[in-house]
Biopython code that builds the backbone (N, CA, C, O; Angstrom):
import numpy as np
from Bio.PDB.StructureBuilder import StructureBuilder

atoms = [
    (1, "MET", "N", (38.964, -79.149, -1.399)),
    (1, "MET", "CA", (37.820, -79.105, -2.322)),
    (1, "MET", "C", (36.793, -78.103, -1.783)),
    (1, "MET", "O", (36.411, -78.151, -0.613)),
    (2, "SER", "N", (36.368, -77.216, -2.642)),
    (2, "SER", "CA", (35.455, -76.163, -2.184)),
    (2, "SER", "C", (34.007, -76.647, -2.133)),
    (2, "SER", "O", (33.589, -77.529, -2.882)),
    (3, "VAL", "N", (33.274, -76.040, -1.229)),
    (3, "VAL", "CA", (31.856, -76.356, -1.058)),
    (3, "VAL", "C", (31.044, -75.473, -1.994)),
    (3, "VAL", "O", (31.279, -74.268, -2.084)),
    (4, "LYS", "N", (30.089, -76.078, -2.686)),
    (4, "LYS", "CA", (29.175, -75.336, -3.548)),
    (4, "LYS", "C", (27.776, -75.426, -2.969)),
    (4, "LYS", "O", (27.441, -76.379, -2.266)),
    (5, "SER", "N", (26.965, -74.429, -3.270)),
    (5, "SER", "CA", (25.581, -74.378, -2.784)),
    (5, "SER", "C", (24.639, -74.222, -3.970)),
    (5, "SER", "O", (24.889, -73.432, -4.880)),
    (6, "ILE", "N", (23.560, -74.982, -3.946)),
    (6, "ILE", "CA", (22.608, -74.990, -5.063)),
    (6, "ILE", "C", (21.177, -75.006, -4.539)),
    (6, "ILE", "O", (20.861, -75.696, -3.570)),
    (7, "LYS", "N", (20.316, -74.230, -5.203)),
    (7, "LYS", "CA", (18.865, -74.307, -4.982)),
    (7, "LYS", "C", (18.312, -75.200, -6.082)),
    (7, "LYS", "O", (18.674, -75.053, -7.249)),
    (8, "ILE", "N", (17.439, -76.122, -5.711)),
    (8, "ILE", "CA", (16.841, -77.058, -6.670)),
    (8, "ILE", "C", (15.319, -77.003, -6.524)),
    (8, "ILE", "O", (14.789, -77.054, -5.414)),
    (9, "MET", "N", (14.634, -76.898, -7.648)),
    (9, "MET", "CA", (13.169, -77.018, -7.679)),
    (9, "MET", "C", (12.849, -78.273, -8.484)),
    (9, "MET", "O", (13.358, -78.464, -9.589)),
    (10, "VAL", "N", (11.997, -79.126, -7.913)),
    (10, "VAL", "CA", (11.617, -80.370, -8.573)),
    (10, "VAL", "C", (10.111, -80.367, -8.772)),
    (10, "VAL", "O", (9.348, -80.168, -7.826)),
    (11, "TYR", "N", (9.688, -80.593, -10.019)),
    (11, "TYR", "CA", (8.277, -80.552, -10.389)),
    (11, "TYR", "C", (7.813, -81.927, -10.853)),
    (11, "TYR", "O", (8.618, -82.752, -11.286)),
    (12, "GLY", "N", (6.518, -82.163, -10.760)),
    (12, "GLY", "CA", (5.916, -83.430, -11.165)),
    (12, "GLY", "C", (5.151, -84.010, -9.990)),
    (12, "GLY", "O", (4.675, -83.276, -9.124)),
    (13, "ARG", "N", (5.035, -85.344, -9.963)),
    (13, "ARG", "CA", (4.395, -86.004, -8.817)),
    (13, "ARG", "C", (5.500, -86.266, -7.799)),
    (13, "ARG", "O", (6.107, -87.337, -7.778)),
    (14, "VAL", "N", (5.748, -85.259, -6.949)),
    (14, "VAL", "CA", (6.865, -85.338, -6.009)),
    (14, "VAL", "C", (6.439, -85.108, -4.554)),
    (14, "VAL", "O", (7.279, -85.099, -3.654)),
    (15, "GLN", "N", (5.145, -84.923, -4.327)),
    (15, "GLN", "CA", (4.636, -84.844, -2.958)),
    (15, "GLN", "C", (3.783, -86.073, -2.702)),
    (15, "GLN", "O", (3.068, -86.546, -3.586)),
    (16, "GLY", "N", (3.870, -86.587, -1.469)),
    (16, "GLY", "CA", (3.097, -87.779, -1.106)),
    (16, "GLY", "C", (3.706, -89.069, -1.629)),
    (16, "GLY", "O", (3.049, -90.110, -1.635)),
    (17, "VAL", "N", (4.971, -89.006, -2.073)),
    (17, "VAL", "CA", (5.642, -90.196, -2.616)),
    (17, "VAL", "C", (6.995, -90.423, -1.933)),
    (17, "VAL", "O", (7.863, -91.101, -2.484)),
    (18, "ASN", "N", (7.175, -89.855, -0.731)),
    (18, "ASN", "CA", (8.416, -89.990, 0.042)),
    (18, "ASN", "C", (9.609, -89.289, -0.601)),
    (18, "ASN", "O", (10.755, -89.654, -0.337)),
    (19, "TYR", "N", (9.356, -88.301, -1.431)),
    (19, "TYR", "CA", (10.464, -87.621, -2.121)),
    (19, "TYR", "C", (11.427, -86.954, -1.135)),
    (19, "TYR", "O", (12.638, -87.152, -1.226)),
    (20, "ARG", "N", (10.898, -86.166, -0.195)),
    (20, "ARG", "CA", (11.777, -85.431, 0.732)),
    (20, "ARG", "C", (12.600, -86.371, 1.607)),
    (20, "ARG", "O", (13.787, -86.135, 1.832)),
    (21, "TYR", "N", (11.968, -87.437, 2.102)),
    (21, "TYR", "CA", (12.687, -88.372, 2.971)),
    (21, "TYR", "C", (13.732, -89.160, 2.185)),
    (21, "TYR", "O", (14.824, -89.418, 2.690)),
    (22, "SER", "N", (13.406, -89.537, 0.972)),
    (22, "SER", "CA", (14.378, -90.222, 0.118)),
    (22, "SER", "C", (15.524, -89.282, -0.237)),
    (22, "SER", "O", (16.680, -89.702, -0.287)),
    (23, "ALA", "N", (15.205, -88.006, -0.484)),
    (23, "ALA", "CA", (16.242, -87.010, -0.778)),
    (23, "ALA", "C", (17.165, -86.841, 0.427)),
    (23, "ALA", "O", (18.379, -86.711, 0.274)),
    (24, "GLN", "N", (16.581, -86.843, 1.626)),
    (24, "GLN", "CA", (17.384, -86.730, 2.840)),
    (24, "GLN", "C", (18.361, -87.902, 2.942)),
    (24, "GLN", "O", (19.545, -87.698, 3.214)),
    (25, "ASN", "N", (17.879, -89.118, 2.728)),
    (25, "ASN", "CA", (18.741, -90.300, 2.791)),
    (25, "ASN", "C", (19.853, -90.223, 1.757)),
    (25, "ASN", "O", (21.009, -90.519, 2.062)),
    (26, "LYS", "N", (19.510, -89.825, 0.533)),
    (26, "LYS", "CA", (20.503, -89.727, -0.533)),
    (26, "LYS", "C", (21.532, -88.650, -0.196)),
    (26, "LYS", "O", (22.733, -88.870, -0.349)),
    (27, "ALA", "N", (21.069, -87.496, 0.260)),
    (27, "ALA", "CA", (21.972, -86.397, 0.595)),
    (27, "ALA", "C", (22.946, -86.817, 1.701)),
    (27, "ALA", "O", (24.148, -86.576, 1.594)),
    (28, "LEU", "N", (22.437, -87.432, 2.743)),
    (28, "LEU", "CA", (23.297, -87.850, 3.853)),
    (28, "LEU", "C", (24.321, -88.887, 3.394)),
    (28, "LEU", "O", (25.466, -88.873, 3.847)),
    (29, "SER", "N", (23.915, -89.779, 2.501)),
    (29, "SER", "CA", (24.852, -90.796, 2.003)),
    (29, "SER", "C", (25.964, -90.168, 1.159)),
    (29, "SER", "O", (27.047, -90.738, 1.030)),
    (30, "LEU", "N", (25.689, -88.981, 0.579)),
    (30, "LEU", "CA", (26.681, -88.281, -0.251)),
    (30, "LEU", "C", (27.449, -87.206, 0.528)),
    (30, "LEU", "O", (28.343, -86.564, -0.023)),
    (31, "GLY", "N", (27.103, -87.010, 1.804)),
    (31, "GLY", "CA", (27.765, -85.985, 2.596)),
    (31, "GLY", "C", (27.286, -84.575, 2.279)),
    (31, "GLY", "O", (28.031, -83.608, 2.436)),
    (32, "ILE", "N", (26.039, -84.463, 1.831)),
    (32, "ILE", "CA", (25.447, -83.174, 1.466)),
    (32, "ILE", "C", (24.580, -82.671, 2.618)),
    (32, "ILE", "O", (23.860, -83.449, 3.244)),
    (33, "SER", "N", (24.651, -81.374, 2.894)),
    (33, "SER", "CA", (23.790, -80.779, 3.911)),
    (33, "SER", "C", (22.755, -79.887, 3.239)),
    (33, "SER", "O", (22.907, -79.501, 2.080)),
    (34, "GLY", "N", (21.692, -79.562, 3.992)),
    (34, "GLY", "CA", (20.658, -78.683, 3.458)),
    (34, "GLY", "C", (19.284, -79.056, 3.971)),
    (34, "GLY", "O", (19.133, -79.558, 5.085)),
    (35, "PHE", "N", (18.270, -78.800, 3.131)),
    (35, "PHE", "CA", (16.901, -79.156, 3.509)),
    (35, "PHE", "C", (16.044, -79.366, 2.279)),
    (35, "PHE", "O", (16.396, -78.942, 1.178)),
    (36, "ALA", "N", (14.910, -80.027, 2.480)),
    (36, "ALA", "CA", (13.893, -80.238, 1.447)),
    (36, "ALA", "C", (12.556, -79.787, 2.011)),
    (36, "ALA", "O", (12.247, -80.045, 3.175)),
    (37, "LYS", "N", (11.764, -79.115, 1.185)),
    (37, "LYS", "CA", (10.496, -78.541, 1.645)),
    (37, "LYS", "C", (9.438, -78.669, 0.542)),
    (37, "LYS", "O", (9.709, -78.363, -0.619)),
    (38, "ASN", "N", (8.231, -79.124, 0.911)),
    (38, "ASN", "CA", (7.102, -79.123, -0.026)),
    (38, "ASN", "C", (6.648, -77.693, -0.257)),
    (38, "ASN", "O", (6.605, -76.889, 0.673)),
    (39, "MET", "N", (6.308, -77.380, -1.500)),
    (39, "MET", "CA", (5.828, -76.057, -1.852)),
    (39, "MET", "C", (4.327, -76.122, -2.143)),
    (39, "MET", "O", (3.811, -77.176, -2.514)),
    (40, "PRO", "N", (3.618, -74.979, -1.971)),
    (40, "PRO", "CA", (2.165, -74.959, -2.194)),
    (40, "PRO", "C", (1.744, -75.387, -3.609)),
    (40, "PRO", "O", (0.635, -75.890, -3.791)),
    (41, "ASP", "N", (2.610, -75.196, -4.607)),
    (41, "ASP", "CA", (2.249, -75.550, -5.992)),
    (41, "ASP", "C", (2.464, -77.029, -6.302)),
    (41, "ASP", "O", (2.278, -77.450, -7.443)),
    (42, "GLY", "N", (2.858, -77.834, -5.290)),
    (42, "GLY", "CA", (3.047, -79.268, -5.505)),
    (42, "GLY", "C", (4.479, -79.652, -5.806)),
    (42, "GLY", "O", (4.783, -80.838, -5.936)),
    (43, "SER", "N", (5.370, -78.673, -5.921)),
    (43, "SER", "CA", (6.777, -78.959, -6.182)),
    (43, "SER", "C", (7.523, -79.188, -4.864)),
    (43, "SER", "O", (6.963, -79.015, -3.782)),
    (44, "VAL", "N", (8.789, -79.579, -4.974)),
    (44, "VAL", "CA", (9.671, -79.702, -3.815)),
    (44, "VAL", "C", (10.855, -78.766, -4.032)),
    (44, "VAL", "O", (11.472, -78.754, -5.097)),
    (45, "TYR", "N", (11.159, -77.980, -2.996)),
    (45, "TYR", "CA", (12.281, -77.045, -3.017)),
    (45, "TYR", "C", (13.383, -77.597, -2.128)),
    (45, "TYR", "O", (13.129, -78.021, -1.000)),
    (46, "LEU", "N", (14.623, -77.589, -2.647)),
    (46, "LEU", "CA", (15.765, -78.055, -1.871)),
    (46, "LEU", "C", (16.871, -77.014, -1.911)),
    (46, "LEU", "O", (17.134, -76.409, -2.951)),
    (47, "GLU", "N", (17.513, -76.812, -0.771)),
    (47, "GLU", "CA", (18.746, -76.038, -0.699)),
    (47, "GLU", "C", (19.798, -77.022, -0.234)),
    (47, "GLU", "O", (19.658, -77.626, 0.829)),
    (48, "VAL", "N", (20.848, -77.190, -1.017)),
    (48, "VAL", "CA", (21.868, -78.187, -0.681)),
    (48, "VAL", "C", (23.261, -77.612, -0.871)),
    (48, "VAL", "O", (23.477, -76.721, -1.692)),
    (49, "GLU", "N", (24.200, -78.139, -0.098)),
    (49, "GLU", "CA", (25.594, -77.768, -0.301)),
    (49, "GLU", "C", (26.497, -78.949, -0.009)),
    (49, "GLU", "O", (26.216, -79.793, 0.842)),
    (50, "GLY", "N", (27.594, -78.973, -0.751)),
    (50, "GLY", "CA", (28.561, -80.055, -0.627)),
    (50, "GLY", "C", (29.598, -79.902, -1.715)),
    (50, "GLY", "O", (29.647, -78.879, -2.399)),
    (51, "ASN", "N", (30.434, -80.926, -1.877)),
    (51, "ASN", "CA", (31.426, -80.833, -2.944)),
    (51, "ASN", "C", (30.769, -81.074, -4.303)),
    (51, "ASN", "O", (29.681, -81.645, -4.387)),
    (52, "GLU", "N", (31.435, -80.635, -5.348)),
    (52, "GLU", "CA", (30.838, -80.641, -6.687)),
    (52, "GLU", "C", (30.423, -82.028, -7.161)),
    (52, "GLU", "O", (29.341, -82.189, -7.726)),
    (53, "ASP", "N", (31.272, -83.033, -6.938)),
    (53, "ASP", "CA", (30.936, -84.392, -7.374)),
    (53, "ASP", "C", (29.688, -84.916, -6.660)),
    (53, "ASP", "O", (28.824, -85.535, -7.280)),
    (54, "ALA", "N", (29.604, -84.662, -5.354)),
    (54, "ALA", "CA", (28.438, -85.108, -4.584)),
    (54, "ALA", "C", (27.180, -84.395, -5.066)),
    (54, "ALA", "O", (26.126, -85.017, -5.205)),
    (55, "LEU", "N", (27.286, -83.089, -5.322)),
    (55, "LEU", "CA", (26.120, -82.330, -5.805)),
    (55, "LEU", "C", (25.680, -82.813, -7.179)),
    (55, "LEU", "O", (24.482, -82.920, -7.443)),
    (56, "ASP", "N", (26.635, -83.105, -8.057)),
    (56, "ASP", "CA", (26.279, -83.634, -9.383)),
    (56, "ASP", "C", (25.504, -84.937, -9.254)),
    (56, "ASP", "O", (24.503, -85.143, -9.941)),
    (57, "ALA", "N", (25.975, -85.822, -8.365)),
    (57, "ALA", "CA", (25.289, -87.098, -8.147)),
    (57, "ALA", "C", (23.896, -86.873, -7.553)),
    (57, "ALA", "O", (22.944, -87.566, -7.913)),
    (58, "PHE", "N", (23.780, -85.903, -6.642)),
    (58, "PHE", "CA", (22.490, -85.614, -6.013)),
    (58, "PHE", "C", (21.498, -85.042, -7.029)),
    (58, "PHE", "O", (20.333, -85.440, -7.050)),
    (59, "ILE", "N", (21.954, -84.116, -7.865)),
    (59, "ILE", "CA", (21.090, -83.538, -8.899)),
    (59, "ILE", "C", (20.605, -84.624, -9.852)),
    (59, "ILE", "O", (19.442, -84.630, -10.255)),
    (60, "GLU", "N", (21.495, -85.534, -10.207)),
    (60, "GLU", "CA", (21.113, -86.668, -11.060)),
    (60, "GLU", "C", (20.018, -87.487, -10.376)),
    (60, "GLU", "O", (19.038, -87.868, -11.016)),
    (61, "TRP", "N", (20.182, -87.761, -9.075)),
    (61, "TRP", "CA", (19.160, -88.509, -8.335)),
    (61, "TRP", "C", (17.838, -87.731, -8.326)),
    (61, "TRP", "O", (16.772, -88.312, -8.529)),
    (62, "CYS", "N", (17.912, -86.402, -8.088)),
    (62, "CYS", "CA", (16.704, -85.577, -8.022)),
    (62, "CYS", "C", (15.905, -85.612, -9.320)),
    (62, "CYS", "O", (14.687, -85.431, -9.301)),
    (63, "SER", "N", (16.570, -85.840, -10.435)),
    (63, "SER", "CA", (15.887, -85.831, -11.726)),
    (63, "SER", "C", (14.942, -87.018, -11.905)),
    (63, "SER", "O", (14.106, -87.010, -12.809)),
    (64, "HIS", "N", (15.064, -88.037, -11.054)),
    (64, "HIS", "CA", (14.092, -89.144, -11.082)),
    (64, "HIS", "C", (13.486, -89.408, -9.712)),
    (64, "HIS", "O", (12.331, -89.826, -9.628)),
    (65, "GLY", "N", (14.238, -89.174, -8.628)),
    (65, "GLY", "CA", (13.699, -89.334, -7.283)),
    (65, "GLY", "C", (13.402, -90.773, -6.914)),
    (65, "GLY", "O", (13.898, -91.694, -7.561)),
    (66, "PRO", "N", (12.590, -90.980, -5.871)),
    (66, "PRO", "CA", (12.261, -92.338, -5.432)),
    (66, "PRO", "C", (11.310, -93.024, -6.412)),
    (66, "PRO", "O", (10.773, -92.404, -7.330)),
    (67, "LEU", "N", (11.123, -94.305, -6.190)),
    (67, "LEU", "CA", (10.358, -95.152, -7.101)),
    (67, "LEU", "C", (8.979, -94.602, -7.476)),
    (67, "LEU", "O", (8.612, -94.628, -8.651)),
    (68, "MET", "N", (8.211, -94.106, -6.506)),
    (68, "MET", "CA", (6.842, -93.671, -6.764)),
    (68, "MET", "C", (6.742, -92.262, -7.357)),
    (68, "MET", "O", (5.665, -91.845, -7.785)),
    (69, "ALA", "N", (7.847, -91.537, -7.384)),
    (69, "ALA", "CA", (7.830, -90.170, -7.920)),
    (69, "ALA", "C", (7.794, -90.190, -9.442)),
    (69, "ALA", "O", (8.203, -91.161, -10.078)),
    (70, "SER", "N", (7.298, -89.101, -10.006)),
    (70, "SER", "CA", (7.319, -88.902, -11.455)),
    (70, "SER", "C", (7.764, -87.462, -11.697)),
    (70, "SER", "O", (6.944, -86.544, -11.705)),
    (71, "VAL", "N", (9.063, -87.273, -11.893)),
    (71, "VAL", "CA", (9.633, -85.940, -12.051)),
    (71, "VAL", "C", (9.454, -85.476, -13.489)),
    (71, "VAL", "O", (9.870, -86.153, -14.428)),
    (72, "SER", "N", (8.825, -84.305, -13.651)),
    (72, "SER", "CA", (8.620, -83.768, -14.997)),
    (72, "SER", "C", (9.646, -82.698, -15.348)),
    (72, "SER", "O", (9.947, -82.484, -16.522)),
    (73, "LYS", "N", (10.188, -82.021, -14.325)),
    (73, "LYS", "CA", (11.136, -80.934, -14.578)),
    (73, "LYS", "C", (11.944, -80.665, -13.319)),
    (73, "LYS", "O", (11.451, -80.816, -12.201)),
    (74, "ILE", "N", (13.201, -80.262, -13.522)),
    (74, "ILE", "CA", (14.055, -79.879, -12.401)),
    (74, "ILE", "C", (14.825, -78.631, -12.816)),
    (74, "ILE", "O", (15.321, -78.548, -13.939)),
    (75, "THR", "N", (14.922, -77.668, -11.915)),
    (75, "THR", "CA", (15.733, -76.479, -12.182)),
    (75, "THR", "C", (16.756, -76.342, -11.058)),
    (75, "THR", "O", (16.480, -76.684, -9.908)),
    (76, "THR", "N", (17.940, -75.839, -11.405)),
    (76, "THR", "CA", (18.991, -75.627, -10.414)),
    (76, "THR", "C", (19.533, -74.214, -10.565)),
    (76, "THR", "O", (19.547, -73.641, -11.654)),
    (77, "GLU", "N", (19.972, -73.679, -9.450)),
    (77, "GLU", "CA", (20.563, -72.342, -9.441)),
    (77, "GLU", "C", (21.677, -72.326, -8.409)),
    (77, "GLU", "O", (21.450, -72.590, -7.229)),
    (78, "GLN", "N", (22.898, -72.009, -8.871)),
    (78, "GLN", "CA", (24.008, -71.903, -7.924)),
    (78, "GLN", "C", (23.818, -70.642, -7.099)),
    (78, "GLN", "O", (23.354, -69.621, -7.607)),
    (79, "THR", "N", (24.180, -70.716, -5.823)),
    (79, "THR", "CA", (23.949, -69.603, -4.911)),
    (79, "THR", "C", (25.094, -69.495, -3.908)),
    (79, "THR", "O", (26.014, -70.312, -3.925)),
    (80, "SER", "N", (25.040, -68.505, -3.048)),
    (80, "SER", "CA", (26.057, -68.356, -2.004)),
    (80, "SER", "C", (25.883, -69.443, -0.958)),
    (80, "SER", "O", (24.782, -69.969, -0.793)),
    (81, "PRO", "N", (26.950, -69.788, -0.248)),
    (81, "PRO", "CA", (26.841, -70.828, 0.793)),
    (81, "PRO", "C", (25.782, -70.484, 1.838)),
    (81, "PRO", "O", (25.627, -69.330, 2.237)),
    (82, "PHE", "N", (25.059, -71.518, 2.268)),
    (82, "PHE", "CA", (24.002, -71.358, 3.261)),
    (82, "PHE", "C", (24.522, -71.590, 4.676)),
    (82, "PHE", "O", (24.041, -70.969, 5.624)),
    (83, "GLY", "N", (25.500, -72.479, 4.823)),
    (83, "GLY", "CA", (25.993, -72.843, 6.142)),
    (83, "GLY", "C", (25.123, -73.863, 6.856)),
    (83, "GLY", "O", (25.094, -73.896, 8.086)),
    (84, "HIS", "N", (24.406, -74.705, 6.095)),
    (84, "HIS", "CA", (23.552, -75.736, 6.695)),
    (84, "HIS", "C", (24.392, -76.795, 7.398)),
    (84, "HIS", "O", (25.505, -77.106, 6.974)),
    (85, "GLN", "N", (23.848, -77.336, 8.468)),
    (85, "GLN", "CA", (24.447, -78.471, 9.167)),
    (85, "GLN", "C", (23.437, -79.614, 9.106)),
    (85, "GLN", "O", (22.286, -79.451, 9.512)),
    (86, "GLY", "N", (23.866, -80.770, 8.600)),
    (86, "GLY", "CA", (22.953, -81.895, 8.484)),
    (86, "GLY", "C", (21.945, -81.663, 7.368)),
    (86, "GLY", "O", (22.105, -80.744, 6.565)),
    (87, "PHE", "N", (20.910, -82.490, 7.315)),
    (87, "PHE", "CA", (19.876, -82.361, 6.281)),
    (87, "PHE", "C", (18.520, -82.491, 6.942)),
    (87, "PHE", "O", (18.242, -83.484, 7.614)),
    (88, "ARG", "N", (17.677, -81.491, 6.752)),
    (88, "ARG", "CA", (16.366, -81.466, 7.417)),
    (88, "ARG", "C", (15.203, -81.532, 6.421)),
    (88, "ARG", "O", (15.319, -81.142, 5.259)),
    (89, "ILE", "N", (14.106, -82.033, 6.919)),
    (89, "ILE", "CA", (12.832, -82.010, 6.196)),
    (89, "ILE", "C", (12.043, -80.839, 6.787)),
    (89, "ILE", "O", (11.863, -80.763, 8.003)),
    (90, "ARG", "N", (11.580, -79.943, 5.946)),
    (90, "ARG", "CA", (10.788, -78.813, 6.451)),
    (90, "ARG", "C", (9.355, -78.932, 5.977)),
    (90, "ARG", "O", (8.526, -78.079, 6.295)),
]
sb = StructureBuilder()
sb.init_structure("model")
sb.init_model(0)
sb.init_chain("A")
sb.init_seg("    ")
for serial, (resi, resn, name, xyz) in enumerate(atoms, 1):
    if name == "N":
        sb.init_residue(resn, " ", resi, " ")
    sb.init_atom(name, np.array(xyz, "f"), 0.0, 1.0, " ", f" {name:<3s}", serial, name[0])
structure = sb.get_structure()
């Protein structure tokens, strides 16, 4: 099974609500590597890679996030492999 890489931007109330840490837990449970980073505009940026089924499940999770989050929009862009090991919070 081939590894796919995706950039994800998540908009809404996604900072200060444990979004990145919850994303890390979800990604690790799905075998996804990458990172999550808060952006100056209040969004969260993620670079993730893994198998297609795991990424589909992760993107679905990102569309609502943790309990306190309020996601208004999510964008995804397929990209070249990053070569990430593990999942980090930046």
